C-alpha positions in Angstrom: -58.6 -13.1 11.8 -57.3 -13.8 15.4 -55.5 -11.7 17.3 -52.0 -13.0 18.5 -50.8 -12.2 22.0 -47.9 -13.1 23.7 -47.6 -13.4 27.5 -44.8 -12.5 29.4 -43.3 -15.5 31.3 -39.7 -14.0 32.7 -37.4 -11.6 32.7 -34.0 -13.1 31.8 -30.7 -10.8 32.8 -27.3 -12.1 31.4 -24.6 -12.0 34.2 -21.6 -13.3 35.3 -23.1 -15.2 38.7 -26.4 -16.0 38.1 -26.9 -17.7 41.8 -26.1 -14.1 43.7 -28.1 -12.6 41.2 -30.8 -14.8 42.6 -29.8 -14.7 46.2 -30.1 -11.1 46.0 -33.1 -10.1 44.0 -34.6 -13.2 46.5 -33.9 -11.1 49.4 -35.3 -8.1 47.4 -38.6 -9.3 46.4 -39.2 -12.7 48.2 -39.5 -16.1 46.6 -36.4 -18.7 46.9 -33.3 -18.6 45.0 -33.1 -22.0 42.0 -29.9 -22.3 41.3 -29.9 -24.8 38.2 -26.2 -24.8 37.6 -23.2 -22.2 37.2 -25.1 -21.1 33.8 -28.6 -20.5 35.2 -30.6 -19.5 38.5 -33.7 -18.0 38.9 -36.7 -16.4 41.5 -40.0 -16.6 41.0 -41.3 -13.5 43.5 -44.7 -13.8 44.7 -47.1 -11.5 42.5 -44.7 -11.0 39.5 -43.3 -13.0 36.7 -39.7 -14.7 37.2 -36.9 -13.6 37.1 -34.2 -15.4 35.6 -30.5 -15.2 35.3 -28.7 -16.7 32.7 -24.3 -16.5 32.6 -22.4 -14.9 30.0 -18.9 -14.1 29.3 -18.6 -10.8 28.9 -19.4 -7.8 32.2 -22.1 -5.5 32.0 -20.5 -2.8 30.2 -23.2 -0.2 29.5 -26.9 0.9 31.4 -29.0 -0.4 31.0 -32.1 -0.3 28.5 -34.3 -2.0 30.8 -35.1 -1.8 34.4 -36.9 -2.3 37.3 -39.2 0.0 39.0 -39.6 -1.4 43.1 -42.4 -0.2 44.6 -41.7 0.9 48.5 -43.2 2.5 51.3 -39.7 4.0 52.4 -37.6 4.6 49.7 -34.3 5.5 52.6 -35.6 2.1 54.7 -35.4 -0.1 51.2 -32.2 1.8 50.0 -30.5 0.6 53.7 -32.2 -2.6 53.2 -30.7 -3.2 49.5 -27.1 -1.8 50.8 -27.2 -4.8 53.3 -27.5 -7.5 50.5 -24.6 -5.6 48.0 -26.5 -3.4 46.2 -25.0 0.1 45.4 -27.0 3.7 45.1 -26.5 5.6 42.0 -26.9 9.6 43.4 -28.7 10.8 46.4 -32.9 10.2 46.2 -35.0 12.5 43.9 -38.2 13.9 45.7 -40.8 16.2 44.5 -44.7 16.9 44.6 -45.2 13.4 43.4 -43.4 10.9 45.6 -39.4 9.9 45.4 -37.5 7.1 43.9 -33.8 6.3 44.3 -31.5 4.5 41.4 -29.5 2.0 42.5 -27.4 -0.9 40.8 -27.3 -5.2 41.9 -24.1 -6.5 43.0 -23.5 -7.0 39.1 -23.9 -3.3 38.1 -27.9 -3.3 36.8 -29.9 -0.9 37.7 -33.4 -0.7 39.0 -35.4 2.1 41.4 -37.2 3.0 44.2 -40.3 4.4 43.7 -42.6 5.9 46.7 -45.8 7.8 46.2 -48.5 9.1 44.3 -47.1 8.1 40.6 -45.2 5.0 42.0 
Protein backbone atom coordinates (compact mmCIF):
# COMPACT_ATOMS: atom_id res chain seq x y z
CA UNK A 1 0.00 0.00 0.00
CA UNK A 2 1.32 3.47 -0.90
CA UNK A 3 2.08 5.87 1.92
CA UNK A 4 0.09 9.09 1.78
CA UNK A 5 2.04 12.27 2.51
CA UNK A 6 0.85 15.82 2.26
CA UNK A 7 3.10 18.82 1.67
CA UNK A 8 2.70 22.04 3.63
CA UNK A 9 1.74 24.60 1.01
CA UNK A 10 0.93 27.62 3.15
CA UNK A 11 -0.04 28.77 6.61
CA UNK A 12 -3.28 30.77 6.68
CA UNK A 13 -4.00 33.32 9.39
CA UNK A 14 -7.55 34.54 10.00
CA UNK A 15 -7.55 38.30 10.45
CA UNK A 16 -9.44 41.56 10.05
CA UNK A 17 -7.00 43.31 7.65
CA UNK A 18 -5.17 40.86 5.34
CA UNK A 19 -3.20 43.55 3.50
CA UNK A 20 -1.82 45.05 6.69
CA UNK A 21 -0.63 41.69 7.99
CA UNK A 22 0.90 40.71 4.62
CA UNK A 23 2.91 43.96 4.67
CA UNK A 24 3.92 43.44 8.33
CA UNK A 25 5.15 39.87 7.79
CA UNK A 26 6.90 40.76 4.52
CA UNK A 27 8.79 43.41 6.49
CA UNK A 28 9.95 40.81 9.01
CA UNK A 29 10.62 37.83 6.75
CA UNK A 30 11.21 39.27 3.30
CA UNK A 31 9.19 38.70 0.18
CA UNK A 32 6.68 40.95 -1.51
CA UNK A 33 3.21 41.36 -0.01
CA UNK A 34 0.45 40.51 -2.49
CA UNK A 35 -3.03 41.84 -1.77
CA UNK A 36 -5.46 39.98 -4.02
CA UNK A 37 -8.48 41.83 -2.64
CA UNK A 38 -9.84 43.03 0.71
CA UNK A 39 -10.38 39.44 1.87
CA UNK A 40 -7.10 37.72 0.91
CA UNK A 41 -3.41 38.62 0.91
CA UNK A 42 -0.15 36.71 1.16
CA UNK A 43 3.63 36.86 1.23
CA UNK A 44 6.13 34.28 -0.03
CA UNK A 45 9.12 34.72 2.31
CA UNK A 46 12.36 33.17 1.01
CA UNK A 47 12.90 29.63 2.22
CA UNK A 48 9.59 29.10 4.04
CA UNK A 49 6.01 28.26 3.04
CA UNK A 50 3.66 31.04 1.97
CA UNK A 51 1.95 33.01 4.75
CA UNK A 52 -1.59 33.86 3.71
CA UNK A 53 -4.07 36.14 5.44
CA UNK A 54 -7.81 35.61 5.19
CA UNK A 55 -10.38 38.16 6.31
CA UNK A 56 -12.86 36.98 8.91
CA UNK A 57 -15.59 39.07 10.58
CA UNK A 58 -14.50 38.52 14.17
CA UNK A 59 -11.39 39.83 15.93
CA UNK A 60 -8.92 37.47 17.59
CA UNK A 61 -10.23 36.53 21.02
CA UNK A 62 -7.89 33.93 22.56
CA UNK A 63 -4.25 32.83 22.46
CA UNK A 64 -3.09 31.15 19.24
CA UNK A 65 -2.92 27.35 19.29
CA UNK A 66 -0.04 27.59 16.81
CA UNK A 67 2.65 30.26 16.58
CA UNK A 68 5.80 30.91 14.59
CA UNK A 69 9.28 30.85 16.15
CA UNK A 70 11.59 33.10 14.15
CA UNK A 71 15.31 32.38 14.47
CA UNK A 72 17.32 35.60 14.87
CA UNK A 73 20.90 36.49 15.79
CA UNK A 74 19.93 39.21 18.27
CA UNK A 75 16.56 39.13 20.04
CA UNK A 76 16.76 42.77 21.20
CA UNK A 77 17.42 44.10 17.70
CA UNK A 78 14.66 41.91 16.23
CA UNK A 79 12.25 43.10 18.91
CA UNK A 80 13.04 46.76 18.16
CA UNK A 81 12.63 46.26 14.41
CA UNK A 82 9.29 44.48 14.87
CA UNK A 83 7.98 47.17 17.22
CA UNK A 84 8.77 49.81 14.57
CA UNK A 85 6.55 47.82 12.18
CA UNK A 86 3.65 47.62 14.66
CA UNK A 87 4.37 44.52 16.78
CA UNK A 88 3.98 44.49 20.54
CA UNK A 89 6.29 42.61 22.95
CA UNK A 90 4.64 40.34 25.51
CA UNK A 91 6.60 40.36 28.75
CA UNK A 92 10.36 40.50 29.01
CA UNK A 93 12.99 38.66 27.01
CA UNK A 94 13.69 35.27 28.61
CA UNK A 95 17.32 34.10 28.67
CA UNK A 96 19.04 31.00 30.02
CA UNK A 97 22.05 28.82 29.20
CA UNK A 98 20.37 27.67 25.96
CA UNK A 99 19.63 31.11 24.51
CA UNK A 100 16.95 33.78 24.54
CA UNK A 101 13.42 34.27 23.31
CA UNK A 102 10.91 37.09 23.19
CA UNK A 103 7.17 36.58 22.79
CA UNK A 104 5.63 39.16 20.45
CA UNK A 105 2.23 39.94 18.93
CA UNK A 106 1.73 41.11 15.36
CA UNK A 107 -0.54 44.13 14.70
CA UNK A 108 -3.67 41.97 15.14
CA UNK A 109 -2.48 40.21 18.29
CA UNK A 110 -1.22 36.93 16.77
CA UNK A 111 1.63 35.59 18.93
CA UNK A 112 5.06 34.75 17.56
CA UNK A 113 8.52 34.45 19.11
CA UNK A 114 12.00 35.64 18.29
CA UNK A 115 14.47 32.92 19.30
CA UNK A 116 18.29 33.05 19.48
CA UNK A 117 20.75 30.53 20.82
CA UNK A 118 21.89 26.95 20.67
CA UNK A 119 18.40 25.44 20.84
CA UNK A 120 16.66 27.99 18.59
